N, C-alpha and C positions, 0 to 999 in steps of 0.2 A: 412501643416495638413497631418496626416498619414491616410492611408486607415484602418489600424487596429493597435490597441495598445493592447498588452497582458500583464496583470498584473500577475506576478508569473513566476519565472524562474526554477521551478521544471521540472521533466520529462515530465508532461502533457503539461505544457505551452510551453515548447520548442518543443515538437513534433507537437503541434498545429501550431506553427509559421512555422516549417519546411513543414508541409502539405500545408499550405496556399501558401507559396512561390513556392512549387512544382506545385500547380494548376495554379498559375499566377506569373511568375518571375518578372513581372513589378510592383508588389504591393510595396507601401511604408509601411513598417511595422516596429514596434518597440516592443521589449520585455523589460519590466522593472522589476527589482527585487530588493527588499529592502535590501538583504544581500550582502556580499562582494564576494561571490562565487556562481556559479550555483549549483542548487540542494543540498542546504545545510541542509534542514530541513528533511521532510519525505523521500524524495528520497535518501539523503545522509546517512540516518540511516536505509535504507532498508535491509532486510536480503539477498537480492540478488537472490531470487528464480525466475526462469522462470517457471511460473505456467502452468498446463495443462488445467485446467478448470473442473476437476472432481467434485468439490464440489457444483457447481452453478446450480440453477434451470434451466432446459432445456428451451430455448426460451428467457432467460433474457439476458440483455446486457453483464452482467458479463460472462455468459457462452459463448456467441458468441465472445466477444472481447478477452477472454482468449484463446480460441481455435485458432482464427485467429491471435492473438497477439503473441502467442507462435511461430508460423511459421514465422511471419514477423520479430520478434526480432532475432530469430536464423539467418535468412537470412541477416539482417542488420549487425550483428556481424561478420559473415563470410566475408561480402563485405568490411568492414572497418577494419578488422584485430583486432577485439576486443576479448579478451580472454573469452571463455565460455566453459561450459562443460554440455552436456546432460547426466548427470550421473544417472538420473532415481530416482524414489521415491517408497518406500514401505509404505503403510498405514496398520497398524497392530492392530488386535484385541487382547487384552491381557486378556479379561474376557469373559465368556461364553455369558453374557447378551449383549455383543457388536457384536456378530456374526450376528444377524438379521440386525443391523445398517450397518455392513460391506456389507451385501447383498444389502441393499437399495443403499448404496453408489456406489457399483459396477454397479447396474442397471442404476443409474443416469449417471455414466461415459459412459456407452454404449449408452444411450439416447443422450448424448452430442457428439457422434461420435468418442470417443476416443479409441485408440488401447491399451486396458488394459487387465490384466489377473488376475484371482483368483489364488493364490498359496497356497500350503499346508504348514504345519509347516516344513516338510523335505525340500521343495524348499526354504523356507524362511531361513532356517539354512545354506543352500549352499551359498546364496548371502549375507546374514547378519548373520554370525555365533555367534555373541554376543547378538543378539536380541531374546527375549523371546515372543512367540505369539501363539495363537491358530489358526490363519489364517491371510491372508493378501492379499492386492491388489498390484500388481506391475504396476507402471505407468512410462513406458520408456521415455515418452516425457518431463518429468520434468527435469529442469537443473538449472545451477547457472551462474551468470554474476555479474560484478561490474556495478550497475546502474548509479553511479556517472560518470564513464568513459563513459557510453552510452550518458548521458546527455551532457557532455562536447563535445562529437562528434557531437550531435545535434546542439549545439551552434556554433561550427566551420562551420557546413554546412550552417546554417542560415546566418552567416557572408559572407561566399563565395557566397551566392545567393543574396546579397545585403541588407539583414535585418540588423536592428540596434539593438545593445544590450546594456543596461544600468544597471549596478550593482549600489548598494548603493542608490537606488531611491525608496522612499517609497511613495505610493499613499495616498492622504488624501481625501479631498472633491471632489466629482465627480458630474458633472451636465450634464444631458442629455437634449438637446433642439434642436428643429428643426431636421436637419439631421446629427447632430454631437454630440460628447461627449467631455467634457473638463475635464481634470484630473489635480488636483493641487497635487504637489509633493514637497518634500524638495529641489528639484533641478529645480523648476519652473513649469510652467503650459504647458500641452501638449494637443493637440486636435486631434481627429480622427473621421472617419465616424462611426466606431464601435469599442467597447472595448470588450475584452474577459477576463473574470475573471477566472484565474487558481490559485488562491491564497492559495489553500490547507487548511492549519490550520486557515487561516483568511478569508476564502471565504465568510462566512456569514457577516463579517464585511464590506467587500467590497460591498456586496449587499446593506447593510444599508447605505453606503456612497453615494449611488445613490438616496436615498430617498425612495427606496422600502423596504418593510417588508418581510424578508425571512420567509418561511414556515417551517424553521428548525433552529437548533443551532449546532455549532460545539462543541462537548464535547471531550477533549483530554484524551486518555488512553495511559499510558506509558507501553511499553513492555520491561521487564527486561531480560537480558541474562547472562549466564555464558559461558565461553569458556573452552574446554577441553585442559588440559596441553599437550604439544607436544607428550609426550611418551604414551598418551592414544588416540591419533587421529586414530589409527588403528582400534579402536572399531566401527567405523562408516565408511561404504563403499559407501553408497548412502544417500539420504535424508530420514529420518525415522520419520514418523508421526503417532500419535495415531488415533484411530476412533474419529472424533469430537463429542462432546456432543450436540445433536440436540436442547437442551433446553438452550444453551448458545452460544452467537454470536462469540465466539473466537475458534481457532483450538486446543488449548491445547498445552503443552510443547512438543517440538520435537527437533530432531538433524538436523542441517543444515551444510553441507560441504560448505565452502566458497572459492571463488577464492583467491588464495594465499595459500591454504593448511590447514588453521585452521578450526576448527569445533565449531559451536555455539550450545549452548543448551538453549532452552527457546522458546518463552517468556511466562511469566505470563502477566496478563493485570490488571493494577490498574489504578485508576483515577489519572490523573496528575493535580497538582494545578497550572500549567502554561502550556499555549498552546505549548510552546517550552521547556518544562520541562523534560530534559533528565536525571536529577539527582533527588534522593529522596528529596533533600533539596531545589529544585527550587521551587519558589513561586511567583506568581503575584497576588496582591490583586484584580486587575480588572478581570483577568481570573477566579479566584476562586469565586468571587462575582457573575460573570455571570452564572457560573455553578450552585451555590448553590441557586440562586434565580430563576432558570428555572424550572417550573413545570414538564417538561418532564424528567428531570434528576431524580427527586424524584419518579416518577412513574416507571422509569427503575430500580432504586435502590430497590423499593418495590418488584418488580418481581424477581430480580436476587440477592437478598441480601445474600443468602447462598453461591452461586458461588463467589460472590464478596468477602465475607469474606475468603473463601479458597485462592483466589488470593492475598489477603492482607497477609495472614499467609505466603504464599510462598515468598512474597516480603521481609519480615523481618526475615524469618527463612530459612537458607540455608539447614537445615536438611529436612524441608518440601519440598524444591525444589528438593533436591536430591532424596527424596522418590518418587516424581512424575516421575522422569527420570528413576528410577529403574524399574518402571512398564514395560518399553521397554528394557532397558539394566541393568539387575540385578547387574552386577559387578561394576557399577559406584559407586564411593565413593566421599565423600565430598572433599578429598584432590586432587581429579582429576579435579576439577573445579576451575577456577579463574574468577573474575568478568569481563564482557565485556560491551561495550557501549550499551545503551538502545536506543529504538526508540519510537516515539510517533505517534499514529494513530488518524487522524482526523475523528471522528465518528459523522456523521450527525444524530441528534435526533429530532424527531417530538414533538410537545407539549404534545401529549397524551402518550409519553414514547416509542413510536415505533421507532425501528431502521430503518434508510434509508439503505436498504441493497443493493440496486442497484445504478448505476450511476444516478445522478440527475442533470439535466440541466434546468435552468430557463432563460427565455427571458425577457429583458427589452426593453425600447423604442429603444435605439441604443447600447444595450449591451447583451452579453450572459454570463451566470454565471454557471461555473461548480461547483455546490455546494456540490457534494459528489463524490469523485473518489477513492473509497476504493480498497484494494487488490482485484483483481490483476491489479491495475492501471499501475504499472511499466511494467509488462509483456505486457499489452495491449496498452501501450502508443502510439505506432505508429498507431494502429487502432483507438484509441480514437481521436487522432489528425485529422486523415482523416475524421472521423465521424462528428467532429465539423466543420471542413473546408467545408464539403459537405452539412451541414445542417444550415448554417448561413442564416438569412433573410436579403437579400441585399436591 
């Protein structure tokens, strides 16, 4: 019998395993993952940004974990020789009505303890000469990294510390009884004193597998990207973001430099008809039916239908997507962009249509369920792992 079994081999599951073994090297621990590689889903399709924490409500887990996670992620990359770049970010107001929002965002960043600065249009032109804006915030602590490489390093450390790793192992029925939990899988049954659910896009289903009724449902949203052709990469020096729309829960299309030198533009945010639906044509009748039959989805759709329609238009119209990007860099043209791989965000949604905006952890009899680990989960993964390890009920 194991001391701990972790379901889910993304960056949060692996960081939790690493933190547990760091606290007690004698633990018997297993990480099981249904896919054939580590960090294949959300982590493997991540944009690679090392976030600063400027967007998040002061005092929230997101704000704390992002700020502390930024430092620990950079330290980890330096220690293990993982390529990364603290290239910095600018958040740009392109319309006069966005300036008060930019001021509010600047205040939030200061309240979160970040070393940021307001910059003028002249200063913006010096560091991003192709960007058009009326004002901006410069965020030096933002950076980029390949989170799949980080995750693979986590996995190697877990093995070095005596942890067991199993790929191609899908959890099924889970039974909690007495002081242990039994997990049925396609590779047999496993038992442990405690199970930790880090299943990301399927976290709510793992909750249901234990017999509990989750207080939320995962609704997948696909983020679609384009990539700048090589001869246009010089247009982007840093990470370039718009001022986020406070009435919409996504950040808007932006430009992201990537490790490897390429530059991604996006994403939009559209409902995915499959939890692992990275292409427009991906469809799962089970996933689609679960979303369509969930009252919370329809309440969310009723609230954000205008924004949702705009996102759908951008999904099917390259011209509309380009037009959004031109708000930041006017000289961008359709011929400068080629399709890039999409990502899927596991958005936890309450029955009343409310978005679960912060990290959400639920305790079972012998289990802990990470039911929502939104961005900046990759940035904050080391801190999240430590938090889970330090707050388990033994």
